[in-house]
N, CA, C, O and the ligand as a Tripos MOL2 file, in Angstrom:
@<TRIPOS>MOLECULE
protein
  253   251    64     0     0
PROTEIN
NO_CHARGES

@<TRIPOS>ATOM
      1 N        -139.4510   52.2750   64.9240 N.3       1 MET1
      2 CA       -140.7600   52.1170   64.2470 C.3       1 MET1
      3 C        -141.6470   51.2020   65.0840 C.2       1 MET1
      4 O        -141.2040   50.1630   65.5740 O.2       1 MET1
      5 N        -142.8720   51.5920   65.2340 N.am      2 THR2
      6 CA       -143.8100   50.7570   65.9650 C.3       2 THR2
      7 C        -144.2800   49.5800   65.1110 C.2       2 THR2
      8 O        -144.3650   49.6750   63.8870 O.2       2 THR2
      9 N        -144.5780   48.4880   65.7730 N.am      3 THR3
     10 CA       -145.1280   47.3420   65.0570 C.3       3 THR3
     11 C        -146.6250   47.2260   65.2790 C.2       3 THR3
     12 O        -147.2420   46.2330   64.8940 O.2       3 THR3
     13 N        -147.2020   48.2350   65.8970 N.am      4 ALA4
     14 CA       -148.5990   48.1340   66.3080 C.3       4 ALA4
     15 C        -149.5650   48.7500   65.2970 C.2       4 ALA4
     16 O        -150.7670   48.8410   65.5470 O.2       4 ALA4
     17 N        -149.0350   49.1620   64.1740 N.am      5 ARG5
     18 CA       -149.9500   49.7960   63.2280 C.3       5 ARG5
     19 C        -150.7700   48.7530   62.4670 C.2       5 ARG5
     20 O        -150.4470   47.5660   62.4480 O.2       5 ARG5
     21 N        -151.8000   49.2250   61.8660 N.am      6 THR6
     22 CA       -152.7160   48.3520   61.1420 C.3       6 THR6
     23 C        -152.3650   48.3400   59.6640 C.2       6 THR6
     24 O        -152.1120   49.3840   59.0630 O.2       6 THR6
     25 N        -152.3520   47.1740   59.0990 N.am      7 PHE7
     26 CA       -152.1120   47.0440   57.6720 C.3       7 PHE7
     27 C        -153.4260   46.9930   56.9100 C.2       7 PHE7
     28 O        -154.4100   46.4140   57.3700 O.2       7 PHE7
     29 N        -153.4210   47.5900   55.7760 N.am      8 SER8
     30 CA       -154.5780   47.4590   54.9030 C.3       8 SER8
     31 C        -154.1150   47.2930   53.4700 C.2       8 SER8
     32 O        -153.4800   48.1850   52.9080 O.2       8 SER8
     33 N        -154.4270   46.1670   52.8880 N.am      9 GLU9
     34 CA       -154.0350   45.9410   51.4990 C.3       9 GLU9
     35 C        -154.7260   46.9100   50.5570 C.2       9 GLU9
     36 O        -154.2700   47.1240   49.4340 O.2       9 GLU9
     37 N        -155.8150   47.4890   51.0080 N.am     10 PHE10
     38 CA       -156.6210   48.3000   50.1120 C.3      10 PHE10
     39 C        -156.1100   49.7340   50.0310 C.2      10 PHE10
     40 O        -156.6270   50.5480   49.2660 O.2      10 PHE10
     41 N        -155.0870   50.0320   50.8310 N.am     11 GLU11
     42 CA       -154.5060   51.3660   50.7850 C.3      11 GLU11
     43 C        -153.1610   51.3530   50.0680 C.2      11 GLU11
     44 O        -152.3690   52.2870   50.1950 O.2      11 GLU11
     45 N        -152.9160   50.3080   49.3300 N.am     12 GLY12
     46 CA       -151.6540   50.2080   48.6050 C.3      12 GLY12
     47 C        -151.7670   49.1760   47.4990 C.2      12 GLY12
     48 O        -152.8540   48.7130   47.1540 O.2      12 GLY12
     49 N        -150.6020   48.8290   46.9510 N.am     13 THR13
     50 CA       -150.5460   47.9280   45.8140 C.3      13 THR13
     51 C        -149.6510   46.7550   46.1360 C.2      13 THR13
     52 O        -148.5580   46.9350   46.6730 O.2      13 THR13
     53 N        -150.1030   45.5480   45.8120 N.am     14 LEU14
     54 CA       -149.2900   44.3500   45.9970 C.3      14 LEU14
     55 C        -148.6960   43.9180   44.6660 C.2      14 LEU14
     56 O        -149.3810   43.8770   43.6440 O.2      14 LEU14
     57 N        -147.3990   43.5950   44.6970 N.am     15 SER15
     58 CA       -146.7440   43.0810   43.5000 C.3      15 SER15
     59 C        -147.1490   41.6350   43.2590 C.2      15 SER15
     60 O        -147.8080   41.0150   44.0940 O.2      15 SER15
     61 N        -146.7510   41.1080   42.1150 N.am     16 ALA16
     62 CA       -147.0300   39.7110   41.8060 C.3      16 ALA16
     63 C        -146.2900   38.8030   42.7840 C.2      16 ALA16
     64 O        -145.1600   39.1090   43.1650 O.2      16 ALA16
     65 N        -146.9000   37.6990   43.1940 N.am     17 PRO17
     66 CA       -146.2240   36.7800   44.1270 C.3      17 PRO17
     67 C        -144.9880   36.1640   43.4960 C.2      17 PRO17
     68 O        -144.9490   35.8960   42.2950 O.2      17 PRO17
     69 N        -143.9770   35.9440   44.3300 N.am     18 GLU18
     70 CA       -142.7780   35.2470   43.8670 C.3      18 GLU18
     71 C        -142.2740   34.3750   45.0080 C.2      18 GLU18
     72 O        -142.5350   34.6700   46.1740 O.2      18 GLU18
     73 N        -141.5490   33.2940   44.6820 N.am     19 PRO19
     74 CA       -141.0440   32.4040   45.7370 C.3      19 PRO19
     75 C        -140.0850   33.1390   46.6670 C.2      19 PRO19
     76 O        -139.3830   34.0630   46.2550 O.2      19 PRO19
     77 N        -140.0680   32.7210   47.9020 N.am     20 SER20
     78 CA       -139.1380   33.3210   48.8590 C.3      20 SER20
     79 C        -138.4730   32.2360   49.6890 C.2      20 SER20
     80 O        -138.8590   31.0690   49.6370 O.2      20 SER20
     81 N        -137.4740   32.6360   50.4510 N.am     21 GLU21
     82 CA       -136.7660   31.7120   51.3310 C.3      21 GLU21
     83 C        -137.5080   31.5130   52.6470 C.2      21 GLU21
     84 O        -137.1810   30.6160   53.4240 O.2      21 GLU21
     85 N        -138.5060   32.3540   52.8910 N.am     22 ARG22
     86 CA       -139.1650   32.3500   54.1830 C.3      22 ARG22
     87 C        -140.0540   31.1170   54.3520 C.2      22 ARG22
     88 O        -140.7280   30.6830   53.4180 O.2      22 ARG22
     89 N        -140.0370   30.5670   55.5640 N.am     23 LYS23
     90 CA       -140.9100   29.4440   55.8870 C.3      23 LYS23
     91 C        -142.0220   29.9240   56.8030 C.2      23 LYS23
     92 O        -141.8030   30.7700   57.6700 O.2      23 LYS23
     93 N        -143.1980   29.3870   56.6090 N.am     24 CYS24
     94 CA       -144.3330   29.7630   57.4380 C.3      24 CYS24
     95 C        -144.0460   29.4530   58.9060 C.2      24 CYS24
     96 O        -143.5310   28.3850   59.2390 O.2      24 CYS24
     97 N        -144.3840   30.3930   59.7650 N.am     25 GLY25
     98 CA       -144.1490   30.2010   61.1830 C.3      25 GLY25
     99 C        -145.0580   29.1470   61.8010 C.2      25 GLY25
    100 O        -144.7810   28.6560   62.8950 O.2      25 GLY25
    101 N        -146.1180   28.8000   61.1250 N.am     26 ARG26
    102 CA       -147.0760   27.8440   61.6910 C.3      26 ARG26
    103 C        -146.9490   26.4550   61.0720 C.2      26 ARG26
    104 O        -146.9220   25.4580   61.7930 O.2      26 ARG26
    105 N        -146.8710   26.3800   59.7330 N.am     27 CYS27
    106 CA       -146.8520   25.0490   59.1140 C.3      27 CYS27
    107 C        -145.5360   24.7620   58.3860 C.2      27 CYS27
    108 O        -145.3870   23.6950   57.7900 O.2      27 CYS27
    109 N        -144.5840   25.6930   58.4230 N.am     28 LYS28
    110 CA       -143.2260   25.4780   57.9070 C.3      28 LYS28
    111 C        -143.1700   25.3070   56.4030 C.2      28 LYS28
    112 O        -142.1420   24.8880   55.8710 O.2      28 LYS28
    113 N        -144.2380   25.6160   55.7130 N.am     29 GLU29
    114 CA       -144.2080   25.5370   54.2560 C.3      29 GLU29
    115 C        -143.5000   26.7750   53.6980 C.2      29 GLU29
    116 O        -143.5200   27.8370   54.3210 O.2      29 GLU29
    117 N        -142.8720   26.6360   52.5190 N.am     30 PRO30
    118 CA       -142.2740   27.8080   51.8710 C.3      30 PRO30
    119 C        -143.3500   28.8340   51.5350 C.2      30 PRO30
    120 O        -144.4540   28.4840   51.1170 O.2      30 PRO30
    121 N        -143.0150   30.0880   51.7230 N.am     31 MET31
    122 CA       -143.9990   31.1450   51.5280 C.3      31 MET31
    123 C        -143.7060   31.9100   50.2370 C.2      31 MET31
    124 O        -142.5710   31.9630   49.7620 O.2      31 MET31
    125 N        -144.7600   32.4960   49.6920 N.am     32 GLN32
    126 CA       -144.5960   33.3960   48.5610 C.3      32 GLN32
    127 C        -144.5110   34.8280   49.0710 C.2      32 GLN32
    128 O        -145.1450   35.1930   50.0610 O.2      32 GLN32
    129 N        -143.7210   35.6200   48.3800 N.am     33 HIS33
    130 CA       -143.4860   37.0030   48.7930 C.3      33 HIS33
    131 C        -144.1620   37.9730   47.8300 C.2      33 HIS33
    132 O        -144.1010   37.8090   46.6110 O.2      33 HIS33
    133 N        -144.8040   38.9790   48.4000 N.am     34 GLN34
    134 CA       -145.3010   40.0890   47.6050 C.3      34 GLN34
    135 C        -144.8350   41.3820   48.2610 C.2      34 GLN34
    136 O        -144.8250   41.5060   49.4860 O.2      34 GLN34
    137 N        -144.4540   42.3290   47.4350 N.am     35 LEU35
    138 CA       -144.0710   43.6410   47.9570 C.3      35 LEU35
    139 C        -145.2970   44.5440   47.9460 C.2      35 LEU35
    140 O        -145.9630   44.7020   46.9230 O.2      35 LEU35
    141 N        -145.5750   45.1230   49.0850 N.am     36 TRP36
    142 CA       -146.7160   46.0290   49.2170 C.3      36 TRP36
    143 C        -146.2060   47.4560   49.2680 C.2      36 TRP36
    144 O        -145.3420   47.7860   50.0800 O.2      36 TRP36
    145 N        -146.7390   48.2950   48.4060 N.am     37 THR37
    146 CA       -146.3580   49.7050   48.3830 C.3      37 THR37
    147 C        -147.5830   50.5390   48.7090 C.2      37 THR37
    148 O        -148.6420   50.3620   48.1080 O.2      37 THR37
    149 N        -147.4380   51.4380   49.6520 N.am     38 SER38
    150 CA       -148.5850   52.2520   50.0420 C.3      38 SER38
    151 C        -149.0040   53.1630   48.8920 C.2      38 SER38
    152 O        -148.2250   53.4600   47.9860 O.2      38 SER38
    153 N        -150.2330   53.5840   48.9610 N.am     39 ARG39
    154 CA       -150.8040   54.3240   47.8460 C.3      39 ARG39
    155 C        -150.0390   55.6150   47.5770 C.2      39 ARG39
    156 O        -149.9210   56.0420   46.4290 O.2      39 ARG39
    157 N        -149.5320   56.2200   48.6090 N.am     40 ASP40
    158 CA       -148.7390   57.4370   48.4030 C.3      40 ASP40
    159 C        -147.2520   57.1250   48.2710 C.2      40 ASP40
    160 O        -146.4250   58.0360   48.2310 O.2      40 ASP40
    161 N        -146.9110   55.8350   48.2010 N.am     41 GLU41
    162 CA       -145.5420   55.3540   48.0360 C.3      41 GLU41
    163 C        -144.6470   55.8110   49.1760 C.2      41 GLU41
    164 O        -143.4340   55.9370   49.0120 O.2      41 GLU41
    165 N        -145.2450   56.0540   50.3210 N.am     42 GLY42
    166 CA       -144.4660   56.5130   51.4650 C.3      42 GLY42
    167 C        -143.6730   55.3950   52.1060 C.2      42 GLY42
    168 O        -142.6230   55.6390   52.7000 O.2      42 GLY42
    169 N        -144.1590   54.1790   51.9950 N.am     43 TYR43
    170 CA       -143.3890   53.0760   52.5580 C.3      43 TYR43
    171 C        -143.7920   51.7720   51.8930 C.2      43 TYR43
    172 O        -144.8080   51.6730   51.2050 O.2      43 TYR43
    173 N        -142.9440   50.7730   52.1320 N.am     44 GLU44
    174 CA       -143.1680   49.4460   51.5630 C.3      44 GLU44
    175 C        -143.1140   48.4180   52.6750 C.2      44 GLU44
    176 O        -142.4100   48.5890   53.6700 O.2      44 GLU44
    177 N        -143.8730   47.3440   52.4900 N.am     45 ASP45
    178 CA       -143.7980   46.2070   53.3890 C.3      45 ASP45
    179 C        -143.7770   44.9460   52.5450 C.2      45 ASP45
    180 O        -144.1160   44.9540   51.3610 O.2      45 ASP45
    181 N        -143.3710   43.8740   53.1840 N.am     46 SER46
    182 CA       -143.3660   42.5860   52.5020 C.3      46 SER46
    183 C        -144.4740   41.7200   53.0720 C.2      46 SER46
    184 O        -144.6000   41.5810   54.2880 O.2      46 SER46
    185 N        -145.2700   41.1440   52.1980 N.am     47 LYS47
    186 CA       -146.3230   40.2330   52.5970 C.3      47 LYS47
    187 C        -145.9230   38.8250   52.1750 C.2      47 LYS47
    188 O        -145.5900   38.5850   51.0140 O.2      47 LYS47
    189 N        -145.9600   37.8980   53.1260 N.am     48 PHE48
    190 CA       -145.6440   36.5040   52.8350 C.3      48 PHE48
    191 C        -146.8890   35.6640   53.0500 C.2      48 PHE48
    192 O        -147.5830   35.8070   54.0570 O.2      48 PHE48
    193 N        -147.1650   34.7870   52.0960 N.am     49 THR49
    194 CA       -148.3480   33.9410   52.1790 C.3      49 THR49
    195 C        -147.9300   32.4950   51.9630 C.2      49 THR49
    196 O        -147.2160   32.1960   51.0060 O.2      49 THR49
    197 N        -148.3610   31.5970   52.8350 N.am     50 CYS50
    198 CA       -148.0290   30.1830   52.6710 C.3      50 CYS50
    199 C        -149.1690   29.4760   51.9480 C.2      50 CYS50
    200 O        -150.2560   30.0340   51.7950 O.2      50 CYS50
    201 N        -148.9150   28.2330   51.4990 N.am     51 PRO51
    202 CA       -149.9410   27.5170   50.7330 C.3      51 PRO51
    203 C        -151.2380   27.3030   51.5210 C.2      51 PRO51
    204 O        -152.3070   27.1510   50.9300 O.2      51 PRO51
    205 N        -151.1430   27.2910   52.8500 N.am     52 ALA52
    206 CA       -152.3320   27.0960   53.6720 C.3      52 ALA52
    207 C        -153.0720   28.4010   53.9450 C.2      52 ALA52
    208 O        -154.1160   28.4110   54.5990 O.2      52 ALA52
    209 N        -152.5220   29.4980   53.4400 N.am     53 GLY53
    210 CA       -153.2150   30.7630   53.5750 C.3      53 GLY53
    211 C        -152.7890   31.6110   54.7590 C.2      53 GLY53
    212 O        -153.3590   32.6750   54.9980 O.2      53 GLY53
    213 N        -151.7800   31.1430   55.5100 N.am     54 HIS54
    214 CA       -151.2560   31.9760   56.5940 C.3      54 HIS54
    215 C        -150.5190   33.1740   56.0050 C.2      54 HIS54
    216 O        -149.8340   33.0540   54.9900 O.2      54 HIS54
    217 N        -150.6630   34.2980   56.6340 N.am     55 VAL55
    218 CA       -150.0490   35.5320   56.1410 C.3      55 VAL55
    219 C        -149.1400   36.1140   57.2080 C.2      55 VAL55
    220 O        -149.5050   36.1890   58.3810 O.2      55 VAL55
    221 N        -147.9490   36.5250   56.7850 N.am     56 GLU56
    222 CA       -147.0380   37.2260   57.6900 C.3      56 GLU56
    223 C        -146.5870   38.5120   57.0000 C.2      56 GLU56
    224 O        -146.2330   38.5150   55.8210 O.2      56 GLU56
    225 N        -146.6080   39.5950   57.7600 N.am     57 TRP57
    226 CA       -146.1400   40.8910   57.2510 C.3      57 TRP57
    227 C        -144.7840   41.1960   57.8640 C.2      57 TRP57
    228 O        -144.5540   40.9670   59.0510 O.2      57 TRP57
    229 N        -143.8850   41.7200   57.0260 N.am     58 VAL58
    230 CA       -142.5700   42.1170   57.4950 C.3      58 VAL58
    231 C        -142.3000   43.5310   56.9880 C.2      58 VAL58
    232 O        -142.5450   43.8390   55.8210 O.2      58 VAL58
    233 N        -141.8030   44.3680   57.8610 N.am     59 ASP59
    234 CA       -141.4550   45.7290   57.4370 C.3      59 ASP59
    235 C        -140.4960   45.6690   56.2720 C.2      59 ASP59
    236 O        -139.5940   44.8320   56.2380 O.2      59 ASP59
    237 N        -140.6910   46.5510   55.3280 N.am     60 GLY60
    238 CA       -140.0460   46.4330   54.0250 C.3      60 GLY60
    239 C        -138.5420   46.5630   54.0350 C.2      60 GLY60
    240 O        -137.8610   45.8920   53.2590 O.2      60 GLY60
    241 N        -138.0100   47.4040   54.8910 N.am     61 LEU61
    242 CA       -136.5800   47.6780   54.8150 C.3      61 LEU61
    243 C        -135.8300   46.8530   55.8490 C.2      61 LEU61
    244 O        -136.0300   47.0070   57.0540 O.2      61 LEU61
    245 N        -134.9600   45.9700   55.3540 N.am     62 ASP62
    246 CA       -134.0820   45.2170   56.2390 C.3      62 ASP62
    247 C        -132.8550   46.0710   56.5390 C.2      62 ASP62
    248 O        -132.1370   46.4740   55.6240 O.2      62 ASP62
    249 N        -132.6200   46.3390   57.7870 N.am     63 SER63
    250 CA       -131.4410   47.1410   58.1220 C.3      63 SER63
    251 C        -130.9940   46.8150   59.5280 C.2      63 SER63
    252 O        -130.0140   47.3810   60.0100 O.2      63 SER63
    253 ZN       -148.7780   28.2160   56.9950 Zn       64 ZN64
@<TRIPOS>BOND
     1     1     2 1
     2     2     3 1
     3     3     4 2
     4     3     5 am
     5     5     6 1
     6     6     7 1
     7     7     8 2
     8     7     9 am
     9     9    10 1
    10    10    11 1
    11    11    12 2
    12    11    13 am
    13    13    14 1
    14    14    15 1
    15    15    16 2
    16    15    17 am
    17    17    18 1
    18    18    19 1
    19    19    20 2
    20    19    21 am
    21    21    22 1
    22    22    23 1
    23    23    24 2
    24    23    25 am
    25    25    26 1
    26    26    27 1
    27    27    28 2
    28    27    29 am
    29    29    30 1
    30    30    31 1
    31    31    32 2
    32    31    33 am
    33    33    34 1
    34    34    35 1
    35    35    36 2
    36    35    37 am
    37    37    38 1
    38    38    39 1
    39    39    40 2
    40    39    41 am
    41    41    42 1
    42    42    43 1
    43    43    44 2
    44    43    45 am
    45    45    46 1
    46    46    47 1
    47    47    48 2
    48    47    49 am
    49    49    50 1
    50    50    51 1
    51    51    52 2
    52    51    53 am
    53    53    54 1
    54    54    55 1
    55    55    56 2
    56    55    57 am
    57    57    58 1
    58    58    59 1
    59    59    60 2
    60    59    61 am
    61    61    62 1
    62    62    63 1
    63    63    64 2
    64    63    65 am
    65    65    66 1
    66    66    67 1
    67    67    68 2
    68    67    69 am
    69    69    70 1
    70    70    71 1
    71    71    72 2
    72    71    73 am
    73    73    74 1
    74    74    75 1
    75    75    76 2
    76    75    77 am
    77    77    78 1
    78    78    79 1
    79    79    80 2
    80    79    81 am
    81    81    82 1
    82    82    83 1
    83    83    84 2
    84    83    85 am
    85    85    86 1
    86    86    87 1
    87    87    88 2
    88    87    89 am
    89    89    90 1
    90    90    91 1
    91    91    92 2
    92    91    93 am
    93    93    94 1
    94    94    95 1
    95    95    96 2
    96    95    97 am
    97    97    98 1
    98    98    99 1
    99    99   100 2
   100    99   101 am
   101   101   102 1
   102   102   103 1
   103   103   104 2
   104   103   105 am
   105   105   106 1
   106   106   107 1
   107   107   108 2
   108   107   109 am
   109   109   110 1
   110   110   111 1
   111   111   112 2
   112   111   113 am
   113   113   114 1
   114   114   115 1
   115   115   116 2
   116   115   117 am
   117   117   118 1
   118   118   119 1
   119   119   120 2
   120   119   121 am
   121   121   122 1
   122   122   123 1
   123   123   124 2
   124   123   125 am
   125   125   126 1
   126   126   127 1
   127   127   128 2
   128   127   129 am
   129   129   130 1
   130   130   131 1
   131   131   132 2
   132   131   133 am
   133   133   134 1
   134   134   135 1
   135   135   136 2
   136   135   137 am
   137   137   138 1
   138   138   139 1
   139   139   140 2
   140   139   141 am
   141   141   142 1
   142   142   143 1
   143   143   144 2
   144   143   145 am
   145   145   146 1
   146   146   147 1
   147   147   148 2
   148   147   149 am
   149   149   150 1
   150   150   151 1
   151   151   152 2
   152   151   153 am
   153   153   154 1
   154   154   155 1
   155   155   156 2
   156   155   157 am
   157   157   158 1
   158   158   159 1
   159   159   160 2
   160   159   161 am
   161   161   162 1
   162   162   163 1
   163   163   164 2
   164   163   165 am
   165   165   166 1
   166   166   167 1
   167   167   168 2
   168   167   169 am
   169   169   170 1
   170   170   171 1
   171   171   172 2
   172   171   173 am
   173   173   174 1
   174   174   175 1
   175   175   176 2
   176   175   177 am
   177   177   178 1
   178   178   179 1
   179   179   180 2
   180   179   181 am
   181   181   182 1
   182   182   183 1
   183   183   184 2
   184   183   185 am
   185   185   186 1
   186   186   187 1
   187   187   188 2
   188   187   189 am
   189   189   190 1
   190   190   191 1
   191   191   192 2
   192   191   193 am
   193   193   194 1
   194   194   195 1
   195   195   196 2
   196   195   197 am
   197   197   198 1
   198   198   199 1
   199   199   200 2
   200   199   201 am
   201   201   202 1
   202   202   203 1
   203   203   204 2
   204   203   205 am
   205   205   206 1
   206   206   207 1
   207   207   208 2
   208   207   209 am
   209   209   210 1
   210   210   211 1
   211   211   212 2
   212   211   213 am
   213   213   214 1
   214   214   215 1
   215   215   216 2
   216   215   217 am
   217   217   218 1
   218   218   219 1
   219   219   220 2
   220   219   221 am
   221   221   222 1
   222   222   223 1
   223   223   224 2
   224   223   225 am
   225   225   226 1
   226   226   227 1
   227   227   228 2
   228   227   229 am
   229   229   230 1
   230   230   231 1
   231   231   232 2
   232   231   233 am
   233   233   234 1
   234   234   235 1
   235   235   236 2
   236   235   237 am
   237   237   238 1
   238   238   239 1
   239   239   240 2
   240   239   241 am
   241   241   242 1
   242   242   243 1
   243   243   244 2
   244   243   245 am
   245   245   246 1
   246   246   247 1
   247   247   248 2
   248   247   249 am
   249   249   250 1
   250   250   251 1
   251   251   252 2
@<TRIPOS>SUBSTRUCTURE
     1 MET1         2 RESIDUE 1 A MET
     2 THR2         6 RESIDUE 1 A THR
     3 THR3        10 RESIDUE 1 A THR
     4 ALA4        14 RESIDUE 1 A ALA
     5 ARG5        18 RESIDUE 1 A ARG
     6 THR6        22 RESIDUE 1 A THR
     7 PHE7        26 RESIDUE 1 A PHE
     8 SER8        30 RESIDUE 1 A SER
     9 GLU9        34 RESIDUE 1 A GLU
    10 PHE10       38 RESIDUE 1 A PHE
    11 GLU11       42 RESIDUE 1 A GLU
    12 GLY12       46 RESIDUE 1 A GLY
    13 THR13       50 RESIDUE 1 A THR
    14 LEU14       54 RESIDUE 1 A LEU
    15 SER15       58 RESIDUE 1 A SER
    16 ALA16       62 RESIDUE 1 A ALA
    17 PRO17       66 RESIDUE 1 A PRO
    18 GLU18       70 RESIDUE 1 A GLU
    19 PRO19       74 RESIDUE 1 A PRO
    20 SER20       78 RESIDUE 1 A SER
    21 GLU21       82 RESIDUE 1 A GLU
    22 ARG22       86 RESIDUE 1 A ARG
    23 LYS23       90 RESIDUE 1 A LYS
    24 CYS24       94 RESIDUE 1 A CYS
    25 GLY25       98 RESIDUE 1 A GLY
    26 ARG26      102 RESIDUE 1 A ARG
    27 CYS27      106 RESIDUE 1 A CYS
    28 LYS28      110 RESIDUE 1 A LYS
    29 GLU29      114 RESIDUE 1 A GLU
    30 PRO30      118 RESIDUE 1 A PRO
    31 MET31      122 RESIDUE 1 A MET
    32 GLN32      126 RESIDUE 1 A GLN
    33 HIS33      130 RESIDUE 1 A HIS
    34 GLN34      134 RESIDUE 1 A GLN
    35 LEU35      138 RESIDUE 1 A LEU
    36 TRP36      142 RESIDUE 1 A TRP
    37 THR37      146 RESIDUE 1 A THR
    38 SER38      150 RESIDUE 1 A SER
    39 ARG39      154 RESIDUE 1 A ARG
    40 ASP40      158 RESIDUE 1 A ASP
    41 GLU41      162 RESIDUE 1 A GLU
    42 GLY42      166 RESIDUE 1 A GLY
    43 TYR43      170 RESIDUE 1 A TYR
    44 GLU44      174 RESIDUE 1 A GLU
    45 ASP45      178 RESIDUE 1 A ASP
    46 SER46      182 RESIDUE 1 A SER
    47 LYS47      186 RESIDUE 1 A LYS
    48 PHE48      190 RESIDUE 1 A PHE
    49 THR49      194 RESIDUE 1 A THR
    50 CYS50      198 RESIDUE 1 A CYS
    51 PRO51      202 RESIDUE 1 A PRO
    52 ALA52      206 RESIDUE 1 A ALA
    53 GLY53      210 RESIDUE 1 A GLY
    54 HIS54      214 RESIDUE 1 A HIS
    55 VAL55      218 RESIDUE 1 A VAL
    56 GLU56      222 RESIDUE 1 A GLU
    57 TRP57      226 RESIDUE 1 A TRP
    58 VAL58      230 RESIDUE 1 A VAL
    59 ASP59      234 RESIDUE 1 A ASP
    60 GLY60      238 RESIDUE 1 A GLY
    61 LEU61      242 RESIDUE 1 A LEU
    62 ASP62      246 RESIDUE 1 A ASP
    63 SER63      250 RESIDUE 1 A SER
    64 ZN64       253 GROUP 0 **** ****
């Protein structure tokens, strides 16, 4: 899978934020996790947001 694609929150749905184990890559604060599902439900990604507003996207399926 390529990592070069563009994400758009407006083409899918974000779940409610929940705490995660992930730490922000920039400020090391604990991040909140939201699951993003594309509008056609073809794939999912994970969106992580830290208290300072940094955002990290991770491909949905860990394998
Ligand atoms: Zn941060």
